[in-house]
C-alpha positions in Angstrom: 99.4 24.5 103.1 95.7 22.6 102.9 95.5 19.4 101.6 92.4 18.8 98.3 91.6 15.1 97.4 91.8 14.8 92.8 88.3 14.6 94.0 87.8 17.7 95.5 89.5 19.4 93.2 89.4 23.2 93.4 87.1 25.3 91.7 89.5 27.4 89.6 89.1 23.8 87.1 85.5 24.0 87.0 84.6 27.1 85.4 80.6 27.3 83.9 81.7 29.1 80.5 79.5 31.5 80.8 79.8 32.2 83.9 83.8 32.8 82.9 82.7 34.8 79.6 80.6 37.5 82.0 83.2 38.1 83.7 85.1 38.5 80.3 82.7 41.2 80.0 82.2 43.2 82.9 85.8 43.5 83.4 87.2 45.6 80.6 83.4 47.7 80.8 84.3 48.5 84.6 87.9 49.9 83.2 86.6 51.5 80.7 84.6 53.5 83.2 87.0 54.0 85.4 89.4 55.4 82.7 87.9 57.5 80.6 84.3 58.6 83.6 80.8 58.3 82.9 80.1 62.3 82.7 81.0 63.9 79.6 84.2 65.1 79.2 86.4 68.2 79.6 84.0 69.4 82.7 85.4 72.0 84.7 85.8 71.2 88.2 83.6 71.8 90.8 83.3 75.4 92.5 80.1 75.3 94.2 78.8 72.9 97.1 75.6 72.4 95.8 77.4 71.2 93.0 79.5 68.8 94.7 76.8 66.8 96.5 74.8 66.5 93.4 74.9 62.9 92.7 76.1 61.3 89.5 73.1 59.2 88.5 74.8 57.4 85.4 77.9 56.4 88.1 75.4 54.9 90.3 74.1 52.5 87.9 76.3 51.7 86.1 78.8 50.5 89.1 75.6 49.4 91.1 75.2 46.7 87.9 78.7 45.8 87.7 78.6 45.6 91.5 75.7 43.2 91.2 76.5 41.1 88.6 80.2 40.7 90.2 78.8 39.6 93.7 76.6 37.2 91.7 79.7 35.7 90.0 81.4 35.4 93.4 78.7 33.7 94.7 79.5 30.2 92.3 82.9 30.7 93.6 82.8 30.4 97.4 85.2 27.7 98.1 87.7 30.0 96.3 86.9 33.1 98.4 87.5 31.3 101.4 90.8 29.8 100.4 91.6 33.1 99.1 90.7 35.2 102.4 92.6 32.7 104.4 96.0 32.9 102.4 95.6 36.8 102.6 93.7 38.0 105.7 94.8 41.3 106.5 93.3 43.3 103.4 89.8 41.5 104.2 89.7 42.1 107.8 90.5 45.8 107.2 87.0 45.8 104.6 85.2 44.2 107.9 87.0 47.3 109.6 85.6 50.0 107.6 82.3 48.2 107.2 81.6 48.2 111.4 83.2 52.4 111.1 79.9 52.9 109.3 77.9 52.3 112.6 79.5 55.5 114.2 79.8 57.9 111.2 77.8 60.8 111.3 75.8 60.1 108.3 75.9 56.2 108.1 73.7 56.2 105.1 76.4 58.0 102.8 79.1 56.1 104.4 77.2 52.9 103.8 76.9 54.3 100.0 80.3 54.9 99.7 81.2 51.4 101.2 79.6 50.0 98.5 81.0 51.8 96.0 84.5 51.0 97.2 83.6 46.9 97.9 83.2 47.5 93.8 86.7 47.9 93.3 87.5 44.5 94.9 84.7 42.6 93.7 84.8 43.1 90.3 88.6 42.5 89.8 88.2 39.5 92.0 85.3 38.1 90.0 87.6 38.0 86.9 91.3 37.0 88.2 89.0 33.7 90.0 87.0 33.1 86.5 90.7 33.2 84.5 93.6 30.8 86.1 96.0 33.5 84.0 96.5 36.9 85.6 97.8 38.2 82.7 94.7 37.5 80.8 94.0 41.7 81.8 96.7 42.9 80.0 95.2 42.4 76.6 92.3 44.6 78.2 94.3 47.2 79.9 96.5 47.5 76.5 93.5 48.2 74.4 91.8 50.8 76.6 94.6 52.4 77.7 95.9 52.5 74.1 92.9 54.2 73.3 93.1 56.6 76.4 96.5 58.0 75.2 95.8 58.4 71.6 91.8 60.5 72.7 94.1 62.4 75.2 96.6 63.3 72.3 94.4 64.2 69.9 92.4 65.8 72.3 95.0 68.2 73.4 96.1 69.3 70.0 92.8 70.3 68.7 90.4 71.2 71.6 91.0 74.2 73.8 89.2 72.9 77.0 91.5 69.5 77.1 94.0 72.3 78.6 92.6 74.6 82.1 93.2 78.5 82.2 96.8 78.5 82.8 97.5 75.9 79.9 98.3 73.2 81.6 97.2 69.2 80.0 94.0 67.9 81.2 92.9 65.6 78.5 89.2 64.4 78.9 89.6 64.9 83.1 88.2 67.5 85.1 92.1 68.6 86.4 95.2 68.2 85.7 96.4 66.5 88.8 94.1 63.8 88.3 95.4 63.3 84.0 99.0 63.6 85.9 98.1 60.5 88.1 96.2 58.6 85.3 99.7 59.6 82.6 101.9 58.0 86.0 99.6 54.7 85.7 100.0 54.5 81.5 103.8 55.0 81.7 103.9 52.2 84.3 101.7 49.9 82.2 103.4 50.3 78.3 106.6 49.9 80.5 105.1 46.7 81.8 104.5 45.6 78.2 108.1 46.5 76.8 109.4 44.1 79.3 106.8 41.4 78.3 107.3 41.8 74.7 108.9 39.9 72.6 108.8 41.2 69.2 110.5 44.1 67.7 107.6 45.4 66.2 105.6 45.1 69.7 108.7 47.2 71.6 108.3 49.6 69.0 104.8 50.0 69.4 104.9 50.1 73.7 107.8 52.6 73.3 105.5 55.4 71.6 102.8 54.7 74.2 105.7 55.1 77.0 107.0 58.8 75.4 103.1 59.4 74.8 102.9 58.8 78.5 105.7 60.6 80.2 104.7 63.4 77.4 101.5 63.7 79.4 103.1 63.7 82.7 104.7 66.3 82.0 102.4 68.6 80.0 100.3 68.2 82.6 102.8 70.3 85.1 101.6 68.3 87.9 103.8 68.3 91.0 102.5 64.7 92.2 102.3 63.0 88.7 106.2 64.6 88.4 107.9 64.0 91.8 106.3 60.3 91.7 107.5 59.7 88.2 110.8 61.0 89.2 111.0 58.8 92.1 109.9 55.8 91.0 112.7 55.9 87.8 115.5 56.1 90.8 114.3 53.1 92.2 114.1 51.0 89.1 117.2 52.0 89.0 118.1 50.9 92.4 116.7 47.4 90.9 118.6 47.5 88.2 121.8 47.8 89.7 120.8 45.2 92.1 120.7 42.5 89.5 123.8 44.0 87.4 126.2 43.2 91.0 124.2 39.9 91.9 126.4 37.6 90.3 129.5 38.4 92.4 127.2 38.1 95.4 127.1 42.2 96.4 123.4 42.7 95.1 122.2 44.9 98.1 125.7 46.4 99.2 125.9 48.6 95.7 122.3 49.7 96.4 122.4 50.4 99.8 126.2 52.2 99.5 124.6 54.6 96.4 121.2 54.9 98.6 123.3 56.4 101.7 125.8 58.7 99.5 122.6 60.2 97.7 120.5 60.5 100.4 123.9 62.2 102.6 124.5 64.5 99.3 121.3 65.6 99.2 121.1 66.6 102.7 124.3 68.7 102.6 122.6 70.3 99.9 119.6 71.6 101.5 121.5 72.2 104.6 124.3 74.2 102.9 121.6 75.7 100.1 118.1 75.8 102.0 117.0 78.3 99.3 117.3 75.5 96.4 114.2 73.6 97.0 112.2 76.6 96.9 113.4 77.5 93.7 113.0 74.1 92.3 109.7 74.2 93.4 109.0 77.8 92.0 109.9 76.6 88.8 106.8 74.2 88.2 104.5 76.9 90.3 104.7 75.5 93.5 105.4 77.2 96.6 107.0 75.2 99.8 103.1 74.8 101.2 102.3 72.6 98.3 99.6 74.9 97.3 97.7 75.0 100.7 98.3 71.2 101.3 100.4 71.6 104.4 97.5 73.7 106.0 94.4 71.3 105.7 97.1 68.7 106.5 97.2 70.2 110.2 93.3 70.9 110.5 92.6 67.4 109.5 95.0 66.1 112.0 93.3 67.9 114.3 90.3 66.7 113.4 91.4 63.1 113.3 92.4 63.6 117.3 89.3 63.6 118.2 88.6 60.3 117.2 91.7 58.7 116.6 91.7 55.2 117.7 88.3 54.2 115.9 88.1 57.2 113.5 85.5 59.6 111.8 83.4 56.7 110.2 84.3 55.3 106.4 85.0 58.4 104.1 82.2 59.7 106.8 84.2 63.2 107.3 84.5 64.8 103.4 80.3 65.0 103.4 79.2 67.7 102.1 76.2 68.4 104.7 78.5 67.7 107.7 78.7 70.7 109.8 82.3 70.3 110.3 82.9 70.6 106.7 80.7 73.8 106.1 82.8 75.2 108.5 85.7 73.7 106.7 84.8 75.5 103.5 84.8 78.8 105.0 88.5 78.7 105.1 88.9 77.0 102.2 87.2 78.8 99.7 88.6 76.3 96.7 86.0 73.5 98.1 88.9 70.7 98.5 87.2 67.3 98.5 89.7 65.5 100.6 93.2 66.2 103.0 95.3 65.7 99.8 96.9 62.9 101.8 95.4 59.3 101.8 97.7 58.7 105.3 95.9 61.4 107.0 92.5 61.0 105.3 92.9 57.3 106.2 93.4 57.9 110.0 90.5 60.4 110.2 87.9 58.1 109.0 88.8 54.8 110.0 91.5 55.6 112.9 94.5 54.2 114.3 93.1 50.9 114.5 92.1 50.9 110.3 95.3 52.7 109.3 97.3 49.7 111.3 95.6 47.1 109.4 95.8 49.2 106.4 99.9 49.1 107.1 99.7 45.8 107.6 98.4 45.4 104.2 100.8 46.9 102.4 103.7 45.0 104.6 102.0 41.7 103.8 102.0 42.7 100.0 106.2 43.3 100.3 106.1 40.0 102.3 104.4 37.6 99.7 105.6 39.4 96.9 109.1 37.1 97.1 107.0 34.1 97.0 105.3 34.1 94.3 106.6 32.3 90.7 105.3 35.0 88.4 107.1 38.1 87.4 104.2 40.5 89.2 105.4 43.7 87.6 102.4 45.0 89.0 104.1 45.4 92.2 105.0 49.3 90.7 101.2 50.1 91.0 101.2 49.8 94.4 104.6 51.6 94.7 103.2 54.5 92.4 100.2 54.3 95.0 102.5 55.0 98.3 104.1 57.4 96.6 101.0 59.8 95.7 99.6 59.8 98.6 101.6 61.6 100.3 100.1 64.9 99.0 96.9 63.1 97.5 94.0 60.9 98.8 93.4 58.3 96.6 93.9 54.7 98.6 90.2 54.3 99.9 88.4 56.5 96.7 86.7 54.1 94.6 86.5 56.2 91.3 90.7 56.8 91.6 92.5 55.0 89.0 96.2 54.8 90.9 93.4 53.3 93.7 92.2 50.5 92.2 95.2 49.0 90.0 96.6 48.8 93.8 93.8 46.8 95.1 93.9 45.2 91.6 97.5 44.8 91.8 97.4 43.5 95.5 94.9 41.1 94.3 96.5 39.6 91.1 99.9 38.5 94.1 96.9 37.0 96.1 95.1 35.0 93.3 98.5 33.6 91.9 100.1 32.8 94.8 96.9 31.0 95.9 96.9 29.0 92.5 100.2 28.0 92.9 99.8 26.8 96.1 97.0 24.5 94.8 98.9 23.3 91.9 101.7 22.4 93.9 99.4 20.7 96.5 97.7 18.9 92.9 100.9 17.5 91.9 101.9 16.6 95.3 98.9 14.3 96.1 99.3 12.8 92.0 103.2 12.0 92.7 101.8 10.4 95.8 99.3 8.3 94.3 101.6 7.2 91.0 103.9 5.8 94.2 101.0 4.0 96.0 100.0 2.4 92.8 103.6 1.2 92.0 104.4 -0.1 96.0 100.8 -2.3 94.9 102.0 -3.9 91.7 105.5 -4.5 93.3 103.4 -5.8 96.3 101.0 -8.0 93.6 104.1 -9.5 91.6 
């Protein structure tokens, strides 16, 4: 741990009030546009290649401005940025590798633009966290924005026909039901966090309403990815809860491992003896065992990834409309997918084995450090949700993805909290040593 003198205190204590206030303005603005978007609501999904390639000028202006302001704010936090990078390492190395892959991207200019869009998901939350000593300060902004999102979505679904797709599935103000289902997962996690943190009965009642409303939105979206993610999250939460129940008698991990073993064994036996049951279950939610063509796309993108396995095609450099490979790809997949619908395969294809290994180390580093912080870190549920979702969606390095943004924010919360705790501990030790030195000097004089 680095040692600091009291005459060289951390910048975390020396906030410029105007800069701190600015960080509290751009952060909720950023959250608002991430959840509500920058285009008119009730848009249909893009079905023409020319429309996909059209840039959204409002998005460029809004997020470009937020990026520039956040960078300027971080320039006044250079010492804290250096400490954070030393404390965390892996994610920032991953960002550096992603920037390097722009060099060999088929369309370096597009990769360059997309890279800086991705950096915005880092710089805006980081500028807020470094200018606010308590990461829980962000909760009030999330609460108001997400609460409004729930109410607006419910009102739209029950009053505006365009808030449902052709099959009657809910999509709210989002462009599609899958994206809406994923946002609803985020809503469910957040209000569950609030329920745990709330002290008053009134607050818990309001939080419970939002939890039930969010779950209803997940179910109404009929997104199989969102539904499966919700069920897995509930199963993991039950395992954690069982761990806590048996902690006093010293068999905390043993019980959860036994339950996991028997439940997995029972599931495997059922699937082996009754193989048709999985197809029946998928059929009830309108899906087949190919996950609506996803497996075919995974195979094709895996074949593509092997052409540049170690270094990748370049950061977000494959899904570019003018790319000859993608035009050929769209002749086969006429529904115009804009990702492989698997975050792990897309990362492998775009930043290669090296980038994938760095990203995996980033996730491992998160969970290794999770046990070291003194704060509750309920944000970890967003990281877990993103890990699950990305098996059938590609949201890890998508700057417009709510789940991707929440993953990065949760990651940064952990390491900024750890950095602040270590600085405070160091300061207490230095202060304690100075008191002892003064007492010793006093005793020597007398």
